[in-house]
C-alpha positions, 0 to 999 in steps of 0.5 A: 560394341562390347557388352561393357559399351553397351551396358554403360550406353543404355544404364545397365550391369553387364551381369544383367545383360547376360542374364537376359541371355541367359532367360532368352529375353535378349538374343545372343549377338554374334560373336566377332573372331576373337570371340567378343559378342558384337552388340548392334543399335539395334540390340541397344534399342531392345535392351533400352526397352527391357530397361524401361519396362523393367523400371515400369514395374513389369516382371522379366516374363511379363517383359517377354510376354510384351516384346512378343506381343508387341512386335513390330508395333510403334512404341508410343502403343506400348507405352500408352497401353502401359500407361492404361495399367498403372493408372488401374493400379493406381486406382486400385492402391488408392481404394485399399488405401482408402479402406485402410483409412476406414479402418484406422478411424474406426474405433477398435473391432469396428471398423470393415474393410468393405466397398463404399456401396456396402459401408452405405448400406450398413449405415442404413441399418438401425442399431441392433443387439440381435445376433442374427442381424449380425450374423447376416452383416457378416455374411454381406462382408464377405460377399463383398470382399470376394466380389459376389456383391454389388451396387444394384444389390446394396441399393436394393437391399437399402429398402429392407435396412430402412423397413422398420419391420426388420428388427422384428424379424430379426429378433424372432430369428434370435429367439429360435437359437436353441429351438428344434428344426421342426418348430413351428414357428419357422414357416411363419417367420420364413414367409415374413421374411420372404414377404418383406424383400421386394421384388427387385432385391432378388431381381438385382442378386446374381447367383451364379456362384454365390448360392453353389450347393458348397456356400449353401451348406456352409452358410446353414451350417453357421445357424442354429438348427431351427434358424438355419432351417428358416434361412433355408426356406427363404433361399428356397423361395429366392430360387422359386422367384428367380427361376433358378437364379438372379441377374446373370 
């Protein structure tokens, strides 16, 4: 077969075939004495496979990897793996659309792209105008978006959210907004915050990569000096209670 014939057979353009040759995706066939490329049935099978894979959304680099990794394998096996990949992409797209739906349904400024588990936790929290509570929500949303949260963590934190003492503690933290870093209220408030957090919360929080020094310092810098000192003491207590780290 000539290049025009194999192009018509497989349903691609001759320009695409020449590009596949250029990038090394499709081997150059032998040429006849007249200089024309002589394509075989094997070339047509390979070209048809390239077309199917690109139609499924794979880039040419990904197609090349598939062809290299799956040499000698049955096409059905490859297609089953591709189908599984597409199913995962479909699930991810559905989740992104769900989050978008939450944003669209919420009043302006109220919607946040968070996981269902975190959304359930935030729904348990009693309404409050506390600035410290709002900051906690922002930090949880950040950790959720970078994948540092988790259902176990949020389920454990639900016990804290439902505790009526937490609003009083937030108010006490708010009162430290303009206080000095050596304010005598700092120590007692830190102890009260640690006391209200159940042990299983500390056990559930994965600390690898989450409470690294850079993140901790950035988080502390988000607070006023006295408030930051409270948060630092709570973090230190957390480290001691988990032996330097939580769930691994």
